N, C-alpha and C positions, 0 to 999 in steps of 0.2 A: 238379443232376440235370436230365436231359431226360426228360420223360414225355409220351407220346402218349396222348390221351384220345379214345376213340371213343364216340359215342352212337348206339345203334340203337333200333329201334322197340318194344322191350319197355317196359312201364310202369315208371315210376320216374325220370322226368326230374329231379325235385327232388334226387335223390342225386347226379346228374352236376353239376347246378348248384352244389350246396354243395361238392362235391369241388373243382371249378374255383375257387370263391371262397376256399377255405381252404388249398389245397395251395400251398406256397411255392416249388416248383420251377419251372423253365421248362416250360411246357405247350404242346403243339401239338394242335390240335383237328381232328377229322374227324367230321362228322355225316352219317349216312345219310339217304336220302330219307324213310324212316319215322321216323328220329330227329327230323327237322325237324317232321314231323306231330305227334310226341309232345310236343315242346317247345311247340308251339302249343296243342294240346289240353289238356295238363296244367298248363302254367305261363302260357300266354298270351304267350309270347315267341318270338323267332326266334333263330337261332344268332348273329346280329349282337349280340344283347344279352349274349352270353357273351364277346365279343371283348376287353373290358377285362381279362379274367382269364387270357388266353392270349397267348403270344408271337406265334403265327401260326395261321391256319386253313388247312387244305387241303381241296379238294373230294374227295368220296368217289369221284368218277369220274375222278380224275386219277392214273392209274397211273405217271406220270412224277414224282410228288412224291418228295422225298428219303426218306420213310419206307418207300417201296416197295423200297429197296435195303439190303441188309445191310452195305454199306460205310459206312453212316451209323449210328454207334452210338447207341442210346438206352438209358436205364436201366430203363424200364418202359413197357409198353403196357397201359392199363387200358380195358376196354370196360364202360361203366356208363351205363345198363343194357345188358345183352347179351341179345339175343333168342335164342330157341332155334333159329331159322333161321340166325342167325349162327354159333352153336355148331356146327350141322350142317355148314355150309360149311367152317369151320375144321377140324373133325374129318375131313372128307373131302378136305382138301387143295385146296379151291377158293379161288382168290385173284382173284375177278372184280371186286372193288371195292377201293378203297384200304384200307378197314377190314380186309377179309379178307386182302388181300395183305400188309399190315403185320403181321397175325397170323402169316402164313406165314413172314415174315422173322424175327419174334421166335422162332418155333419153331426154325427152322434155325440161327439165330445164338445160341440159348440166352439170349435177352434175357428178362427177367421179363415174363410175360404173365398178366394177371389178368382173369378173366371174371366180371362181377357179374350173376348170373342172378336175375331177379325173378319169373319165371313160376312158377305153381303150379296144380295138381300137375304133375309132370314125367312124361313118357311114358318107357317102358322104353328106347326108342330114344335119347332125349335123355340119360337116365342112363348108358347104355352109351357114348355119345359123350363125356360128361363124364369118365367113368372112363378112357377111352382118352387124352383130353387130359391128365388128371391124371398118368397114367403117363409122359407125355411132358414133365412138368415144369410144366404150366400150373396156375395156382392158380384153382380154381373157388370163387368166393366168393358164395354166395347172399345176396341182399339180405335179411338177417334181423337187424334191430337188436337190441341187447342190452336186455333189460328189467330186469336186476338192478341197474341204476343208478336205477330207478324214475323214468323221465322224466315230467315233469309237463306238457310241451307237445309239440306235433308237432315243433317245431324241435329240442328236446332228443332226441326219438326218432330223428330223422334224423341228428343229430350223433353218436349212439352208433355208428352204422354207418360214417359218414364218418371218424370218428377211428380206427376199426379199419382201414379201408381205407388211410388215410394211414400207419399203422403197417406194414401188410403191404407197401406200396410202398417203405417205408424212409425216408420223409420225416421222420417223428417217431414217438416212442414213445407208444402209447396207454396210458391208465391201465388197469390190470387189475382184475379182480374181486378184491376184498379185498387188493389189492396192498400196502396199508399194513401188513398182517400180515407181510410179508417184510422190512420195514425193521428 
């Protein structure tokens, strides 16, 4: 699988980091200007610290990168975390950065597009934009880890969400709530 991962400036850098560390597909990374600030502020790292977990990184200002063209097939584009500003641009058809252009390509080519929203509360405008994108086939996946597994550490809490994200991407199946009852 080929998965493009975008990191924008909404809080939740640890979810992106863990996804990149655990996803076993070929990953291509794009980090926005505010995503870089987020990595520094929340994790004390730069995007270079994520390079061991990706096949290649592309600059968010490089609209000549291969992900900007629908002639290059990808299996999924995951934006984690996805800022509400990024949602607004995608919903409005604005492709002024590689992240938003790749989202436009995913929409027009019907590639899987997953937006991991971490902001709360959400304005009515953002909710309407999410509804519009959902109708267009985008998966809106708020960063809301499952608590029914009773995580005992922050890492376990993060992993409940990342496992679900890996399942939605199609890399592996996540365990379900009381799934053993279906055996």
